[in-house]
C-alpha positions in Angstrom: 0.0 -0.1 0.0 1.2 3.6 -1.1 2.4 4.9 2.6 0.4 8.3 1.7 -3.0 6.5 1.8 -1.6 5.8 5.6 -1.2 9.4 5.9 -4.2 10.3 4.5 -6.3 7.9 6.9 -4.4 9.6 9.7 -5.1 13.4 8.4 -8.9 12.4 8.2 -8.8 10.6 11.8 -7.0 13.6 13.8 -7.1 16.5 11.6 -10.3 16.3 9.8 -12.7 15.2 12.5 -10.5 15.0 15.5 -11.5 11.5 16.0 -11.6 10.1 20.0 -11.8 6.7 21.6 -15.3 5.5 21.7 -16.4 7.4 18.6 -19.1 5.4 16.5 -17.8 6.0 13.2 -19.5 5.6 9.9 -17.6 5.0 6.4 -18.9 5.8 2.5 -16.9 4.8 0.3 -17.1 3.2 -3.5 -15.7 -0.2 -3.8 -12.2 1.9 -5.7 -11.3 3.0 -2.0 -10.8 0.0 -0.4 -7.4 0.9 0.5 -8.3 4.1 2.1 -11.6 2.7 3.9 -8.5 -0.2 4.9 -6.6 2.2 6.5 -9.3 4.2 8.0 -10.2 1.0 9.9 -6.3 0.9 11.1 -6.7 4.1 12.5 -9.6 3.9 13.7 -8.8 0.9 15.0 -5.4 2.2 16.9 -7.5 5.3 18.9 -10.3 2.7 20.2 -13.3 4.2 17.7 -15.8 1.9 16.6 -16.2 2.0 12.8 -18.4 0.6 10.3 -18.4 0.5 6.4 -21.4 1.4 4.2 -21.3 1.0 0.3 -21.6 4.4 -1.9 -21.1 2.8 -5.3 -23.0 4.4 -8.0 -24.4 1.5 -9.6 -26.4 1.1 -6.7 -27.8 4.2 -6.6 -28.6 4.2 -10.3 -30.4 0.8 -10.5 -32.5 2.1 -7.4 -33.4 5.3 -8.9 -34.2 4.4 -11.9 -36.7 1.6 -10.8 -38.3 3.7 -7.9 -41.7 4.8 -9.5 -43.3 6.2 -6.4 -42.9 9.3 -4.6 -39.9 9.3 -2.2 -39.7 9.1 1.9 -37.0 10.0 4.1 -35.5 6.2 5.5 -36.7 6.1 8.9 -33.5 3.6 9.5 -30.6 5.4 7.6 -32.2 8.3 9.9 -31.6 6.6 13.0 -28.0 5.3 12.0 -26.5 9.0 11.3 -28.5 10.4 14.3 -26.5 7.4 16.6 -23.0 8.1 14.7 -20.6 10.5 16.0 -18.6 10.8 13.2 -19.4 10.9 9.1 -16.5 10.2 6.6 -17.4 10.1 2.9 -14.8 9.6 0.6 -15.3 10.0 -3.8 -14.1 7.5 -5.9 -15.6 6.7 -8.8 -15.4 3.8 -11.6 -17.5 5.6 -13.8 -18.1 8.8 -13.3 -20.9 9.4 -15.9 -22.8 6.3 -14.1 -25.8 8.6 -13.0 -26.1 10.2 -16.2 -29.4 8.8 -17.3 -31.2 9.2 -14.2 -34.2 11.3 -14.5 -33.1 15.2 -13.4 -36.7 15.4 -11.2 -35.9 11.4 -9.6 -33.0 13.0 -8.3 -34.5 16.4 -6.8 -37.1 14.4 -4.9 -34.7 11.7 -3.6 -32.8 14.8 -2.5 -35.6 16.5 -0.5 -36.7 13.5 0.9 -33.0 12.8 2.5 -33.3 17.1 3.4 -33.5 15.8 6.9 -30.7 13.3 6.7 -28.5 15.7 5.3 -29.5 18.1 8.4 -28.2 15.3 11.4 -25.2 14.5 9.3 -23.8 18.3 8.8 -24.5 18.8 13.0 -21.9 16.0 13.1 -18.1 15.7 13.0 -17.7 15.2 9.1 -15.3 15.0 6.8 -16.3 14.0 2.5 -12.2 13.3 1.0 -11.4 11.8 -2.1 -9.5 8.9 -3.5 -6.9 9.3 -6.2 -9.6 6.2 -8.3 -8.7 5.7 -12.3 -12.1 7.5 -13.7 -11.3 10.6 -11.9 -8.0 10.6 -13.3 -9.7 9.9 -16.8 -11.9 12.8 -16.0 -9.2 15.3 -15.0 -7.3 13.9 -18.6 -4.4 12.6 -16.3 -2.2 9.4 -15.9 -3.1 7.5 -12.9 0.5 8.3 -11.4 -0.1 12.0 -12.4 -3.5 12.3 -10.8 -2.2 10.4 -7.4 0.6 13.3 -7.2 -2.1 15.8 -7.8 -4.7 14.4 -5.0 -2.0 13.8 -2.6 -0.3 16.9 -3.0 -3.6 19.2 -2.0 -4.3 16.8 0.6 -1.9 16.4 2.5 -0.3 19.7 3.6 0.9 21.9 6.5 -2.5 22.9 7.5 -1.5 25.4 10.5 0.3 27.3 7.8 -2.7 27.2 5.4 -5.5 28.3 8.3 -2.7 31.5 9.1 -2.4 32.2 5.0 -6.4 31.7 4.6 -7.1 33.9 8.1 -5.6 36.8 6.0 -8.6 37.2 3.6 -11.1 36.0 6.8 -10.3 39.3 8.5 -11.1 41.4 5.9 -14.5 39.4 4.7 -15.3 38.6 8.2 -16.3 41.7 9.3 -17.5 43.0 5.7 -20.9 44.4 4.2 -21.1 44.5 0.9 -18.9 42.4 -1.9 -18.7 42.6 -5.8 -17.1 40.2 -8.2 -16.2 41.1 -11.6 -14.8 39.2 -14.2 -14.4 40.4 -17.6 -17.3 41.7 -19.4 -19.4 38.5 -18.2 -19.7 39.0 -14.4 -20.6 41.6 -12.3 -22.3 40.7 -8.8 -22.9 42.3 -5.7 -24.2 40.7 -2.3 -24.2 41.6 1.5 -22.8 39.3 4.0 -23.5 41.8 6.9 -23.4 39.9 9.9 -22.8 36.5 8.2 -19.3 35.1 9.6 -16.4 33.9 7.3 -15.2 30.3 7.6 -11.4 29.2 7.2 -11.5 25.6 5.4 -8.0 24.3 6.0 -9.1 20.5 5.5 -11.7 20.0 8.1 -14.7 19.3 6.9 -13.9 18.8 3.1 -10.4 17.5 2.5 -8.6 18.7 0.7 -9.3 22.8 2.0 -8.3 26.2 0.8 -11.1 28.4 0.9 -12.6 31.0 3.1 -16.3 31.0 2.7 -19.4 32.9 3.8 -23.1 33.2 2.6 -25.1 36.1 0.8 -28.0 37.6 2.8 -30.5 36.4 0.0 -32.1 38.7 -0.8 -29.2 41.1 -1.4 -27.4 39.5 -5.4 -27.5 42.0 -7.9 -26.2 41.3 -11.3 -25.3 38.3 -13.8 -22.1 35.7 -13.3 -20.7 33.9 -16.2 -19.1 30.6 -15.0 -16.0 30.1 -17.4 -15.3 26.9 -15.5 -17.7 23.7 -16.2 -19.4 21.6 -13.6 -20.4 17.7 -13.5 -23.9 17.4 -11.7 -25.7 14.3 -11.7 -23.2 12.7 -13.9 -23.6 15.4 -16.9 -20.6 18.1 -17.8 -22.4 21.9 -17.3 -20.4 24.1 -19.1 -20.9 28.2 -19.8 -23.4 28.6 -17.0 -25.1 31.6 -17.1 -27.4 33.8 -14.4 -28.6 36.9 -14.1 -29.9 38.2 -9.9 -32.5 40.0 -9.1 -33.5 41.3 -5.7 -31.6 37.9 -4.8 -33.2 35.1 -7.0 -32.4 33.7 -10.7 -34.9 35.5 -12.8 -32.6 34.3 -16.2 -30.7 31.8 -16.3 -29.2 29.2 -19.6 -26.4 26.8 -19.8 -24.1 26.0 -23.4 -24.7 22.0 -22.4 -27.1 20.2 -20.6 -29.5 23.6 -19.4 -32.1 20.8 -19.0 -29.6 19.7 -15.7 -29.0 23.9 -14.9 -33.2 24.4 -14.6 -34.2 21.2 -12.6 -31.5 22.3 -10.2 -33.2 25.9 -10.2 -36.8 24.3 -9.9 -36.0 21.8 -6.6 -37.3 24.0 -4.6 -37.8 28.2 -3.5 -34.2 28.1 -2.1 -32.4 26.9 -5.2 -33.3 30.2 -6.9 -31.4 32.0 -4.2 -26.9 31.4 -3.6 -26.0 30.0 -0.3 -22.6 30.2 -0.7 -19.9 32.6 -1.7 -16.5 31.1 -1.3 -13.0 32.2 -2.8 -10.5 29.9 -3.6 -6.8 29.5 -1.9 -5.0 26.1 -2.4 -2.4 26.9 -5.4 -1.6 23.3 -5.3 -4.4 22.5 -7.4 -3.3 24.0 -10.2 -5.6 22.6 -12.9 -9.2 21.9 -13.1 -10.1 18.3 -12.6 -13.6 18.1 -12.7 -14.1 17.5 -9.4 -15.6 20.1 -7.3 -14.0 19.5 -3.7 -10.8 20.6 -5.7 -12.1 22.8 -8.6 -13.9 25.2 -6.1 -10.4 24.8 -3.9 -8.3 26.2 -6.6 -6.4 29.7 -6.6 -6.9 32.5 -8.4 -11.3 31.6 -8.8 -14.1 31.9 -6.8 -17.3 30.1 -6.8 -20.7 30.5 -5.8 -23.5 28.0 -5.1 -26.8 27.8 -5.5 -29.2 26.4 -2.9 -28.4 25.3 0.5 -26.3 27.7 3.4 -24.8 26.0 5.7 -25.7 27.4 9.6 -22.3 28.0 10.5 -22.0 31.1 7.5 -25.2 32.5 9.0 -25.6 35.4 11.5 -27.7 34.7 14.5 -30.2 37.3 13.1 -30.3 36.5 9.6 -32.2 34.3 7.5 -30.4 30.6 6.4 -31.4 29.9 2.8 -32.7 26.5 3.1 -33.0 24.1 0.3 -32.2 20.4 -0.6 -29.4 21.0 -3.0 -26.0 23.1 -2.7 -24.5 23.5 -6.1 -21.3 25.1 -6.9 -20.4 26.8 -9.5 -16.7 28.5 -10.5 -15.1 31.9 -12.3 -11.9 32.3 -13.3 -10.5 35.2 -11.6 -7.0 35.1 -13.1 -7.0 37.6 -15.5 -9.3 40.9 -16.2 -10.8 40.2 -13.1 -11.3 41.6 -9.2 -13.0 41.4 -5.9 -14.2 44.5 -3.9 -14.7 44.3 -0.2 -17.1 47.3 0.7 -15.3 49.3 -1.9 -11.8 48.5 -2.0 -10.4 45.7 -4.3 -8.9 43.1 -2.3 -7.9 41.1 -5.1 -6.8 41.3 -8.4 -6.5 38.6 -11.3 -5.7 36.2 -8.5 -3.9 38.0 -6.3 -4.9 39.5 -3.2 -3.6 43.0 -1.2 -1.6 41.1 1.0 0.6 38.9 -1.2 3.6 40.2 -3.1 2.8 41.8 -6.6 -0.4 42.8 -6.4 -0.9 45.7 -9.0 -3.1 48.6 -7.2 
C-alpha cells in the first residue's frame, strides 16, 4: 500500500474529524477506495473507536433511482443510523463518472428533498468528505493514474496550520464586511451583502482537501449577472457556460451552453434553489489545474465559486436568514485575468493576487 494512503487516513482521523476513543464512525465509500477504507479501519482501531463501512456505489444508486416509481420518503432506518453516529466520513472514488447520467433529474431532485432531514443531521456531526485517486477520476481530469495520485495527495497532505494562517488574512477582510462585488471581464458583475454572516476558514477539516474561505450572502441581496466559465459535473453530466442573472436575490434568467436542462432542474428543486447559499474564494495553489471535481476545483487558487441552494448554518449570523434548499450546487468563475474582488468598495484581489501578497497591482 502506498504510504500516502495511511497518511491520508491519519489526516482524516486526527485533523479533519478529531477522532476519539469510543467514537462511533460511519464510512461511506465505493469499492475503488478500499485501500483508504482499510487504512481508516487501522487508524480507527489504533484510536479505540468503532467503525462501520457502507457502500457508496453509484451503480447501486443508479439501479435504485431508475427503478423507483413512487414518491420518496425519508428513510427512518438511515436517519436513525446517522442520529447514533459521532463521526461521518464520505469518500469519493469513481469507476464511471457518468454512471448516474441517465437518471431523470426530477427523480434526483425528489430523492434529495426526501433526504434533506438526513443531511441536516449529518451536518450536525463531525464529518469529512474526501477523495481517493481512482482511475475514472484521473481520466476525467485527463491525467495519468500516477499524475492524478500525486495531484490528489499534494493537495491533501499539507501543513494545514500554515494554510489556516495564510487564509486567515482573507477571513479578516471578509468577516466584518458588508458588501462584496465580483467582477470578471465583461460577463460577470455581481454584488451581494454578507453583513453579519461569519466567514469560515476551510483548512482541511470538513472538506479534505481544504483551501478556501467562504460565507453566505444575505439571500435577497444578490444583484447582477455571473458567467461561470468553468464547467461542472452534476448528476453525471457536464454542464458548461452557466449564466445566471439575479434580481432581489433570485435567479430571474439562466442559460447553459450544454445540458441546460440539468441546470433548470436544479433551480426548480425548491424556492431556495434560485438563491445563492454560498460565496467562496479558492486559495489552494497546490490545486493548479481544473479536474472536473468540485471538491478540488472550488479550492483552486485564482477562482471564486458561488453555490445556489442551501446555506451552511455556520455561515449565517444569528439574526440573519438561512437560505434553505435540498440542493447545494457550486459553480466556478476564473479570476486569474481581467478580474477583481471588491469588499466595501476596496479591491482586495486583482487577477488572482490578494492585496496581502507580493505583486498585487493596485
